[in-house]
C-alpha positions in Angstrom: 6.6 118.9 3.2 8.3 120.8 6.0 11.4 122.9 6.2 13.9 121.8 8.8 16.8 123.8 10.2 19.9 121.9 11.3 23.0 123.2 13.1 26.2 121.4 12.1 29.0 120.9 14.6 31.1 123.6 13.1 28.4 126.2 13.8 27.0 126.4 10.2 23.2 126.5 10.0 21.6 124.6 7.1 17.9 124.7 6.0 16.7 121.6 4.1 13.3 120.1 3.2 11.9 117.2 5.3 10.1 114.6 3.2 9.8 111.9 5.8 12.1 109.1 6.9 11.0 106.3 4.6 10.7 106.0 0.8 7.7 104.5 -1.0 10.1 102.9 -3.4 11.7 103.5 -6.8 8.7 102.1 -8.8 6.3 104.5 -7.1 8.3 107.5 -8.1 10.5 108.1 -5.0 14.3 108.3 -5.1 15.3 106.1 -2.1 18.5 108.2 -1.6 16.4 111.2 -0.8 15.3 109.7 2.5 17.4 109.5 5.6 16.6 105.8 6.5 17.8 104.6 3.1 20.9 106.8 3.2 21.8 105.4 6.6 21.6 101.8 5.3 23.8 102.8 2.4 26.4 104.5 4.6 26.5 101.5 7.0 26.9 99.1 4.2 29.6 101.0 2.3 31.7 101.6 5.5 31.3 98.0 6.7 32.2 96.5 3.2 35.1 98.8 2.6 36.5 98.1 6.1 36.3 94.3 5.6 37.9 94.7 2.2 40.9 96.7 3.5 41.3 94.3 6.4 41.4 91.4 3.9 44.3 93.2 2.1 46.2 94.7 5.1 46.0 91.9 7.7 48.4 89.6 5.9 50.9 92.6 5.9 50.7 92.7 9.7 48.4 95.7 10.0 45.8 96.0 12.8 42.1 96.4 12.4 42.4 100.0 13.6 44.5 100.9 10.5 41.8 99.6 8.1 39.0 101.4 10.0 40.8 104.8 10.0 41.7 104.5 6.3 38.1 103.8 5.5 37.1 106.9 7.5 39.6 109.1 5.6 38.7 107.7 2.2 35.0 108.4 2.8 35.7 111.7 4.5 35.8 115.2 3.0 39.5 114.9 2.1 39.0 112.2 -0.5 35.6 110.9 -1.7 33.3 113.0 0.6 34.6 116.4 -0.4 31.9 118.3 -2.4 31.2 115.9 -5.3 28.3 113.8 -6.6 29.2 110.9 -4.4 29.3 113.1 -1.3 26.0 114.8 -2.2 24.3 111.5 -2.8 25.7 109.2 -0.1 26.8 111.7 2.6 24.4 114.7 2.2 24.3 117.2 5.0 20.8 116.3 6.0 22.0 112.8 6.8 24.6 113.9 9.4 22.2 114.1 12.3 20.9 110.5 12.1 24.3 109.1 11.0 26.0 110.8 14.0 23.4 109.4 16.3 24.0 105.8 15.1 27.7 106.3 15.2 27.6 107.4 18.8 25.2 104.7 19.7 27.7 102.1 18.2 30.7 103.5 20.1 28.7 103.7 23.3 28.0 99.9 23.1 31.6 99.4 22.0 32.9 101.1 25.2 30.4 99.0 27.2 31.9 95.8 25.7 35.4 97.2 26.4 34.5 97.3 30.0 32.9 93.8 29.9 36.1 92.3 28.4 38.4 94.1 30.9 39.0 92.2 34.2 39.9 94.9 36.7 41.0 92.3 39.2 44.1 91.8 37.1 45.4 95.1 38.4 45.5 93.7 41.9 47.3 90.5 40.7 49.9 92.4 38.6 53.4 91.4 39.3 56.1 93.8 40.3 57.7 93.9 36.9 54.4 94.8 35.1 53.5 97.3 37.8 56.8 99.1 37.5 56.6 99.1 33.7 53.0 100.3 33.7 53.7 103.2 36.1 56.9 104.1 34.3 55.1 104.0 30.8 52.6 106.5 32.1 54.6 109.0 34.1 57.8 109.2 32.1 56.2 110.3 28.8 53.7 112.5 30.7 56.5 114.4 32.5 58.8 114.6 29.5 56.0 115.7 27.1 54.5 118.3 29.4 58.0 119.8 30.0 58.7 119.8 26.3 55.4 121.5 25.6 56.1 124.2 28.1 59.4 124.9 26.4 57.8 125.1 23.0 55.0 127.3 24.4 57.5 129.9 25.6 60.1 129.7 22.8 58.2 129.0 19.6 55.8 131.3 17.8 52.6 129.4 16.9 48.9 129.9 16.2 46.9 131.3 19.1 44.7 128.2 19.3 47.7 125.9 19.3 49.5 128.1 21.9 46.4 127.8 24.2 46.0 124.0 23.8 49.5 122.8 23.5 49.6 121.4 27.1 46.5 119.4 26.7 47.8 118.1 23.3 50.9 116.9 25.1 48.7 115.1 27.7 46.6 113.5 25.0 49.7 112.2 23.3 50.8 110.4 26.4 47.6 108.5 27.2 47.4 104.7 26.7 44.6 102.2 26.7 44.5 98.6 27.8 41.9 97.7 25.1 43.9 99.1 22.3 47.0 97.2 23.3 45.1 94.0 23.9 43.4 94.2 20.4 46.8 94.9 18.8 48.2 91.8 20.5 45.2 89.8 19.4 45.7 90.9 15.8 49.3 89.9 16.0 48.4 86.7 17.8 50.8 87.6 20.7 48.3 87.6 23.6 49.9 84.5 25.1 53.5 85.4 24.3 55.9 86.5 27.0 55.8 90.2 26.1 52.1 89.8 25.3 51.1 88.9 28.8 53.5 91.5 30.2 52.1 94.2 27.9 48.5 93.3 28.9 49.3 93.6 32.6 51.4 96.8 32.2 48.8 98.4 30.0 46.1 97.6 32.5 48.1 99.8 35.0 48.9 102.6 32.7 45.4 102.5 31.2 43.7 102.9 34.6 46.0 105.9 35.4 45.2 107.4 32.0 41.4 106.9 32.5 41.5 108.6 35.9 43.5 111.6 34.6 41.3 112.0 31.6 38.1 111.7 33.6 39.3 114.5 36.0 40.4 116.7 33.1 37.1 116.3 31.2 35.0 116.8 34.3 37.0 119.9 35.2 36.7 121.3 31.7 33.0 120.6 31.5 32.3 122.3 34.8 34.4 125.4 33.7 32.2 126.0 30.7 29.0 125.7 32.8 27.1 128.6 34.2 27.1 127.4 37.8 30.2 128.1 39.8 29.5 125.0 42.0 29.2 122.6 39.0 32.5 120.9 39.6 31.6 119.6 43.1 28.2 118.6 41.9 29.6 116.7 38.9 32.1 115.0 41.3 29.3 114.0 43.6 27.3 112.8 40.5 30.1 110.6 39.3 30.5 109.1 42.8 26.7 108.4 42.9 26.9 106.7 39.5 29.7 104.6 40.8 27.7 103.6 43.8 24.6 102.8 41.7 26.6 100.7 39.3 28.7 98.7 41.9 26.2 98.3 44.7 22.9 98.0 42.9 23.4 97.0 39.2 26.3 94.6 39.8 24.4 92.5 42.5 21.5 92.2 40.1 23.8 90.9 37.4 25.4 88.5 39.9 21.9 87.2 40.8 21.3 86.6 37.0 24.5 84.6 36.8 23.5 82.6 39.9 20.2 81.7 38.2 22.0 80.4 35.1 22.8 76.7 35.4 25.9 75.1 34.0 25.4 74.2 30.3 22.3 76.4 30.0 22.3 79.5 27.8 21.9 82.9 29.4 18.3 84.0 29.2 17.4 86.5 26.6 15.3 88.4 29.1 18.4 89.0 31.2 20.2 90.4 28.2 17.3 92.8 27.7 17.6 94.0 31.3 21.4 94.6 30.7 20.5 96.8 27.7 18.2 98.8 29.8 21.0 99.3 32.4 23.3 100.5 29.6 20.8 103.0 28.3 20.0 104.2 31.9 23.7 104.8 32.7 24.1 106.7 29.5 21.0 108.8 30.2 22.1 109.5 33.8 25.5 110.6 32.6 24.0 113.1 30.1 21.6 114.5 32.7 24.4 115.0 35.2 26.6 116.7 32.7 29.0 113.8 32.3 29.8 112.2 29.0 27.2 109.7 27.9 29.9 107.1 27.3 31.3 107.2 30.8 28.3 105.4 32.4 28.2 102.4 30.0 32.0 101.9 30.4 31.7 101.9 34.2 28.8 99.4 33.9 30.9 97.2 31.6 33.6 97.1 34.3 31.0 96.0 36.8 29.7 93.1 34.6 31.0 89.7 36.0 33.8 88.7 33.6 33.7 85.5 31.5 30.9 83.1 31.2 28.0 83.1 31.3 27.1 86.8 31.3 30.3 88.4 29.9 30.6 85.8 27.1 26.9 86.0 26.2 27.1 89.8 25.8 30.3 89.5 23.7 28.9 86.8 21.5 25.7 88.6 20.9 27.1 92.1 20.4 30.7 92.0 19.4 30.5 91.1 15.7 27.5 93.4 15.0 29.1 96.4 16.8 32.7 95.9 15.5 31.8 95.1 11.9 28.6 97.2 11.3 28.3 100.1 13.7 31.9 101.0 14.5 33.0 101.7 10.9 30.3 104.4 10.7 31.9 106.0 13.8 35.3 106.2 12.0 33.6 107.7 9.0 32.0 110.4 11.3 35.4 111.0 13.1 37.3 111.2 9.9 34.8 113.7 8.5 36.6 116.1 10.8 40.0 115.4 9.4 40.4 118.0 6.7 43.8 118.3 5.0 43.0 121.8 3.8 43.0 123.1 7.3 46.4 121.8 8.2 49.3 124.2 8.2 52.9 123.0 8.1 54.0 125.1 11.1 51.3 123.5 13.3 52.2 120.1 11.9 55.8 120.2 13.0 54.9 121.5 16.5 52.4 118.8 17.1 54.6 116.1 15.5 57.5 117.2 17.8 55.2 116.4 20.8 54.2 113.1 19.1 57.9 112.1 18.8 58.5 113.2 22.3 55.7 111.2 23.7 56.8 108.2 21.7 60.3 108.4 23.0 59.0 108.9 26.5 56.9 105.7 26.3 59.8 103.9 24.7 62.2 105.0 27.5 59.6 104.4 30.2 59.1 100.8 29.0 62.5 99.7 27.8 64.6 100.9 30.7 62.7 99.0 33.5 62.5 96.0 31.1 66.2 95.9 30.6 66.7 96.4 34.4 64.5 93.2 34.8 67.0 91.4 32.5 64.7 91.2 29.5 66.5 90.7 26.1 67.0 94.0 24.3 65.0 93.1 21.3 62.1 91.9 23.5 62.3 95.1 25.6 62.2 97.3 22.4 59.3 95.3 21.0 57.4 95.8 24.3 58.1 99.5 24.1 56.7 99.7 20.6 53.5 97.8 21.7 53.0 100.1 24.6 53.3 103.1 22.2 50.5 101.9 19.9 47.3 104.0 19.6 43.8 103.1 18.6 40.1 103.8 18.8 40.2 104.9 22.4 42.6 107.6 21.6 40.4 108.8 18.7 37.4 108.8 21.0 39.4 110.9 23.5 40.4 113.4 20.9 36.8 113.6 19.6 35.6 114.4 23.1 38.4 116.9 23.5 37.3 118.6 20.3 33.7 118.6 21.6 34.8 120.4 24.8 37.0 122.8 22.7 40.2 121.7 24.4 41.7 121.3 21.0 40.8 122.7 17.5 40.0 120.8 14.3 43.5 121.3 12.9 45.2 119.7 15.9 42.6 117.0 15.9 43.3 116.2 12.3 47.1 116.1 12.9 46.9 113.9 16.0 44.4 111.5 14.4 46.6 111.1 11.4 49.7 110.6 13.7 47.9 107.8 15.5 47.1 106.1 12.2 50.7 106.4 10.9 52.4 105.4 14.1 50.2 102.3 14.6 50.6 101.4 10.9 54.4 101.4 11.3 54.6 99.8 14.8 52.5 96.8 14.0 54.6 95.2 11.2 57.8 96.2 12.9 56.8 94.3 16.0 55.7 91.3 13.9 59.2 91.4 12.2 61.2 91.8 15.4 59.5 89.5 17.8 59.2 85.8 17.0 58.4 83.8 20.1 59.1 80.5 18.2 62.8 81.3 18.5 62.5 80.5 22.2 61.5 76.9 21.3 64.1 76.6 18.5 66.9 77.9 20.7 66.8 74.8 23.0 69.4 72.3 21.8 68.9 69.9 24.7 67.1 66.7 23.9 63.9 66.5 25.8 62.6 63.1 24.8 61.9 59.7 26.4 64.5 58.1 24.2 67.3 60.3 25.5 66.0 60.4 29.1 68.3 58.8 31.7 67.1 55.5 33.2 65.6 55.5 36.7 65.3 59.3 36.6 62.1 61.2 37.0 60.2 61.4 33.8 58.3 64.7 33.2 55.1 64.7 31.2 52.4 67.2 30.4 48.8 66.3 29.4 46.3 68.6 27.8 42.6 68.2 28.6 40.0 69.9 26.4 36.9 68.1 27.7 36.2 66.2 30.9 35.7 63.0 28.9 39.4 62.9 28.1 40.3 62.5 31.7 39.9 58.6 32.1 41.9 57.8 29.0 44.8 60.0 30.1 44.7 58.5 33.6 44.8 55.0 32.1 47.7 55.9 29.8 49.5 57.3 32.8 48.9 54.1 34.8 50.5 51.9 32.1 53.5 54.4 31.9 54.8 52.6 35.0 55.0 55.3 37.6 56.9 53.7 40.6 59.2 55.1 43.3 62.1 53.7 41.2 60.8 55.2 37.9 58.8 58.2 39.1 56.8 60.5 36.9 56.3 64.2 37.5 53.0 64.9 35.7 51.5 68.2 34.7 47.9 68.4 33.6 46.5 71.6 32.0 42.8 72.1 31.4 42.5 74.2 28.2 39.4 76.5 28.0 38.5 78.9 25.2 38.7 82.5 26.2 35.2 84.1 26.1 33.9 87.4 27.5 37.5 88.5 28.4 40.3 90.2 26.6 43.3 89.0 28.6 44.2 85.3 28.9 44.2 83.7 32.3 46.5 81.0 33.7 45.5 79.4 37.0 47.6 77.1 39.2 45.7 74.7 41.3 47.5 74.1 44.6 46.2 71.8 47.3 44.7 73.8 50.2 45.0 77.1 48.4 41.7 79.0 48.2 41.0 80.8 45.0 38.0 82.7 43.6 35.6 80.3 41.9 34.7 81.2 38.4 32.0 79.8 36.1 34.7 77.9 34.1 36.2 76.3 37.3 33.6 73.6 37.8 34.9 71.3 35.1 38.5 72.1 36.1 37.8 71.1 39.7 36.4 67.7 38.7 39.3 67.1 36.4 41.8 68.1 39.0 40.1 66.0 41.7 40.2 62.9 39.4 44.0 63.3 38.9 44.6 64.0 42.6 42.7 60.9 43.5 44.9 58.9 41.2 48.0 60.5 42.7 47.0 59.4 46.1 46.7 55.8 45.0 50.0 55.8 43.0 52.1 54.7 46.0 54.6 57.6 45.7 55.4 57.0 42.0 53.6 60.1 40.7 53.6 63.8 41.5 50.8 65.8 39.9 50.5 69.5 39.2 47.3 71.0 37.8 46.7 74.2 35.9 43.9 75.8 34.0 44.6 77.9 30.9 41.9 80.2 29.5 43.0 81.6 26.1 41.9 82.0 22.5 42.1 78.9 20.3 44.5 80.7 18.0 47.2 81.0 20.7 46.1 78.2 23.0 49.2 76.2 22.0 51.4 78.8 23.6 50.3 77.9 27.1 51.1 74.2 26.4 54.5 74.9 24.7 55.7 77.3 27.3 54.7 75.1 30.2 56.5 72.2 28.4 59.6 74.4 28.0 59.6 75.8 31.5 58.8 72.5 33.3 61.4 70.7 31.1 58.9 67.9 30.2 59.9 65.0 27.9 56.5 64.5 26.3 53.2 66.4 25.8 50.1 64.2 25.6 47.2 65.6 23.7 43.8 63.9 22.9 42.8 63.5 19.3 40.2 66.1 18.2 37.7 63.4 17.2 35.9 61.3 19.8 35.0 57.7 19.0 32.2 55.4 20.1 33.6 52.8 22.4 31.6 50.0 20.9 31.6 50.6 17.1 34.8 52.8 17.0 33.1 55.2 14.7 33.7 58.9 15.1 30.8 60.7 16.9 32.2 64.2 17.5 34.8 66.3 15.7 36.1 69.6 17.0 38.0 71.5 14.4 39.3 74.3 16.7 40.9 71.6 18.9 42.4 70.1 15.8 44.0 73.4 14.9 45.4 73.6 18.5 46.8 70.1 18.2 48.5 71.0 14.9 50.1 74.1 16.4 51.4 72.0 19.4 52.9 69.5 17.0 54.6 72.3 15.1 56.0 74.2 18.0 56.4 71.8 20.9 59.9 72.0 22.6 59.7 68.3 23.4 58.1 65.1 22.1 54.4 64.9 21.5 51.9 62.0 21.8 48.4 62.1 20.2 46.1 59.7 22.0 43.2 58.4 19.8 41.0 56.8 22.4 38.5 54.1 21.5 37.9 53.0 25.1 40.0 49.8 24.8 42.7 50.8 27.3 40.6 49.5 30.2 38.4 46.8 28.6 40.5 43.7 29.3 40.9 44.1 33.0 40.4 40.8 34.9 40.7 39.7 38.5 43.3 37.1 37.7 47.0 37.6 37.7 47.2 37.3 34.0 48.3 40.1 31.7 45.8 43.0 31.8 47.0 45.1 28.9 48.2 43.9 25.4 50.1 46.6 23.6 51.5 46.6 20.0 54.3 48.7 18.6 54.8 49.1 14.8 58.4 50.1 14.0 59.5 51.1 10.6 62.4 53.7 11.0 63.2 57.2 12.1 63.2 59.3 15.2 59.5 59.2 15.8 59.4 55.4 15.7 62.4 55.3 18.1 60.5 57.6 20.5 57.4 55.4 20.3 59.6 52.3 21.0 61.3 54.0 23.9 57.9 54.8 25.5 56.7 51.3 24.8 59.8 49.9 26.5 59.0 51.9 29.6 55.4 50.6 29.5 56.9 47.0 29.2 58.4 47.4 32.7 54.8 47.5 34.1 54.0 44.0 35.5 50.6 43.9 33.8 51.6 44.9 30.3 52.4 42.6 27.4 54.2 44.2 24.5 54.6 43.0 21.0 57.0 44.9 18.8 56.6 44.3 15.0 59.4 45.7 12.9 58.6 46.2 9.2 61.9 45.7 7.3 62.6 46.6 3.7 65.9 45.1 2.8 66.1 47.0 -0.5 65.9 50.4 1.4 69.0 52.5 1.0 71.1 53.1 4.1 70.1 56.3 5.9 71.4 58.3 8.8 68.6 56.9 11.0 69.4 53.2 10.3 72.3 53.1 12.8 70.3 54.8 15.6 67.4 52.5 14.9 69.5 49.4 15.3 71.0 50.6 18.6 67.5 51.1 20.1 66.3 47.8 18.6 69.2 46.0 20.2 68.4 47.6 23.6 64.7 46.5 23.1 65.7 42.9 22.4 67.9 42.8 25.4 65.3 44.3 27.6 62.5 41.8 26.7 64.8 38.8 26.4 63.6 36.0 28.7 60.2 37.6 29.4 57.4 35.5 27.9 54.8 38.3 27.8 56.9 40.4 25.4 57.4 39.5 21.8 59.7 40.9 19.1 59.2 39.9 15.5 60.1 41.2 12.0 58.1 41.3 8.8 59.6 41.7 5.4 57.9 44.2 3.2 58.8 45.8 -0.1 56.1 48.4 -0.8 53.1 50.1 0.8 50.7 47.3 -0.2 52.9 44.8 1.7 53.1 47.1 4.7 49.3 47.4 4.9 48.8 43.7 4.4 51.4 42.9 7.1 49.5 45.1 9.6 46.2 43.6 8.8 47.3 39.9 8.2 48.6 39.8 11.8 45.3 41.0 13.1 47.1 43.9 14.7 44.2 46.2 14.2 42.0 44.5 16.9 44.3 42.3 18.8 45.6 44.9 21.2 44.4 47.4 23.7 46.8 50.1 22.4 49.0 50.5 19.4 52.0 52.8 19.4 53.3 54.2 16.1 55.6 57.0 15.0 54.2 60.0 13.1 56.8 61.1 10.5 58.3 58.7 7.9 60.3 59.0 4.7 57.9 60.1 2.0 60.3 58.8 -0.7 60.4 55.3 0.8 58.6 52.6 -1.3 56.8 51.6 1.9 54.9 55.0 1.9 54.7 55.7 -1.8 51.3 56.9 -2.6 50.0 57.0 0.9 50.3 60.8 1.0 47.3 61.0 -1.4 45.0 59.1 1.1 45.7 61.1 4.3 42.4 61.9 6.1 44.3 63.1 9.3 47.7 64.4 8.3 48.5 65.2 12.0 48.6 61.4 12.7 51.1 60.6 10.0 50.8 57.7 7.5 50.3 54.7 9.8 48.3 56.6 12.4 46.0 57.9 9.7 45.6 54.4 8.4 44.5 53.1 11.8 42.2 56.2 12.5 40.6 56.5 9.1 36.9 56.0 8.7 37.7 53.3 6.1 39.6 51.2 8.7 38.2 48.4 10.7 40.5 49.2 13.6 38.7 49.5 17.0 41.9 49.9 19.1 43.2 53.0 20.8 46.2 54.5 19.1 49.1 56.6 20.4 50.9 58.5 17.7 54.3 59.8 18.8 56.4 62.6 17.4 59.9 63.1 18.7 61.2 66.5 19.7 62.1 68.7 16.7 65.3 70.8 17.1 65.8 74.1 15.3 66.9 72.6 12.0 64.1 70.0 12.0 61.6 72.9 12.6 62.9 74.8 9.6 62.7 71.8 7.4 59.2 70.9 8.5 57.9 74.5 8.1 59.3 74.7 4.6 56.6 74.0 2.0 59.3 72.5 -0.3 60.4 70.0 2.3 58.8 67.1 0.4 62.1 67.1 -1.5 63.0 64.9 -4.4 66.2 63.0 -4.0 67.0 64.0 -0.4 68.1 60.9 1.3 66.7 60.3 4.7 64.2 63.2 4.4 61.2 62.9 6.7 58.0 64.5 5.5 54.7 65.7 7.1 51.8 67.7 5.7 52.5 71.4 6.1 50.4 73.1 8.7 50.0 76.8 9.6 52.3 78.2 12.3 51.2 80.3 15.3 54.3 80.6 17.4 53.5 82.2 20.7 54.8 81.7 24.3 54.0 83.1 27.7 55.7 83.0 31.1 54.0 81.4 34.1 54.8 84.2 36.4 56.1 87.8 36.0 
């Protein structure tokens, strides 16, 4: 047994016995909690579990992950549980600080490396004028205002000597901002793809880069001033430049070579990941040897990593969860251990808090004023100002390093760390309350449907492609939509890709002849776009196609679709069903639940009509060389706006010379008169007139009185396998006898009652199905989102299964 002397960060020397790092076990007479390895496991477990528990409680209240992490650090710190009691002596003894601090810094080093990996520095070059102005203003306005205010306080207010000396640097720290903090806040609020979300990401990229440069210069200058060599500052500057050259011109080309060696669809090699780890450790070591902060090198290396798949996404997938959920909470415990309420004096509090309020007002002014000048709504501009004022882990790391360099004292550190926690805890729910992007969809009162579209006027449609296999069915559906010079179609196709290895979402517009940087994700997009362009060339002028690629998280992917539909004024959004079917047997072979969630969000938030295409490969199976009908389509009409929209689309298809349409109307003569009956009869009359005298089109009615009759009517007429495509409406009256009891058998609620019947695994239907939902206006949206909408006794009420709402939007350009 040896004695070991340890120096704590506050200058106190502690002598404690050293028994070794591992315990023999409880049954062999050892107390596991007397050994540093066991204590480390206990600390990591407690901090991770408590953080997850607080996140579970606070996230529904709109709080960010940072709030939970900081609260855990304070609870386990000396001010609450870790302050001189049995728990502190057992779980957080002084002898464990050395190894715990090492693991905490190791975790935050890897975290900052991942911050650099997720950050696409090229976005700064592509930032629009609005975001550039807001970013610069949000940096300089609070900096000038707060430094000026600090100088006034320094000269006019009596304060503690340490505070008097550091008040200027405190003012500077309060004005800093971070791209990663704001991006994480937006992700927690599910606002990454919203209008202010994209603007905040771009603006914070500008202000974050300026903050990083200023802090790097400040820390380098301070580090050189406490050194013994008078020439340390130039040498440290040269060292930083050499590290930059090493990272950009040696390590980045190596990583690009690794990416080139990884073929499409193949996982990134584990050996390459190991080499990346060696680079991270080397950059950290070089930084320490040169006198720079050990976190600076890994963050610069992270910025040099090629963004997105395969390298960026592989690193994020392998490291993100472990670092964020296990290692990072221990860093907050270590940081919060320096927050000591007993050291805080009220006179220091109000001086520092005055600077906090001043910097907050400066960020608010620097963001809101240019936003209002750019004609942004006042509420949106204020929400953007609040988002740009948020603080997080990067600010805590900055304060921690400032404390290490003795730029600030522990009292000021405690006050500023608590201020960051309180301000972010207030800002997050306020933004969630103020900014609701779904209002943008609900505010439109103009009908954007096929039913209300003017005849012989350009029809605008938007199609979503998740996988390359969905391209042929969409093209076939587009072909039978009758695009001609007299009835043209302006078609938008967007390839939706899951965001991986990045923080900021990306929207790419594919323009013919325009060169753009090729990314790992662009290969599938290029093939999809080329297929649609080839079809456009053979459409004889009846079709104009515009292609886009949207890279975003599944949780907010629908925002890209809904905003494009709103801004492009489309009448219908076409989305493929999440389940792929075997063309021969019709059985489901692949189900993608994330895509299903995206489809549900599109149905809930779309500003126009929506069509879900369930493809079974029958749209192109009856093609012959003869001049006979090529496509046989069926339309099942019951009642309601969705059935009218499906019928309006079917009537457009009927204008195609190679389409035969059969409309089957299921009539219940005992049904009460509803507000939809008159509108239904008007469109039915138009349909009869349109198909009159045309032998390939048929209209017939079937009398039904309950759900059993309706099911039998569909199957007795062999509708399930007679056609190439069946069109149905999605929403129907849940109180109608025709649909009584069907709600209990829904396998796919997003398809409605009839669509679910045709798509169910119990069905013998081998035909492709198009399920149509007509545009919902504001009142319709409120009714659908209400869990009590399945009302009893509401005549004419239309019901669907309630689905979670994620209402987000984004602008195409800034």
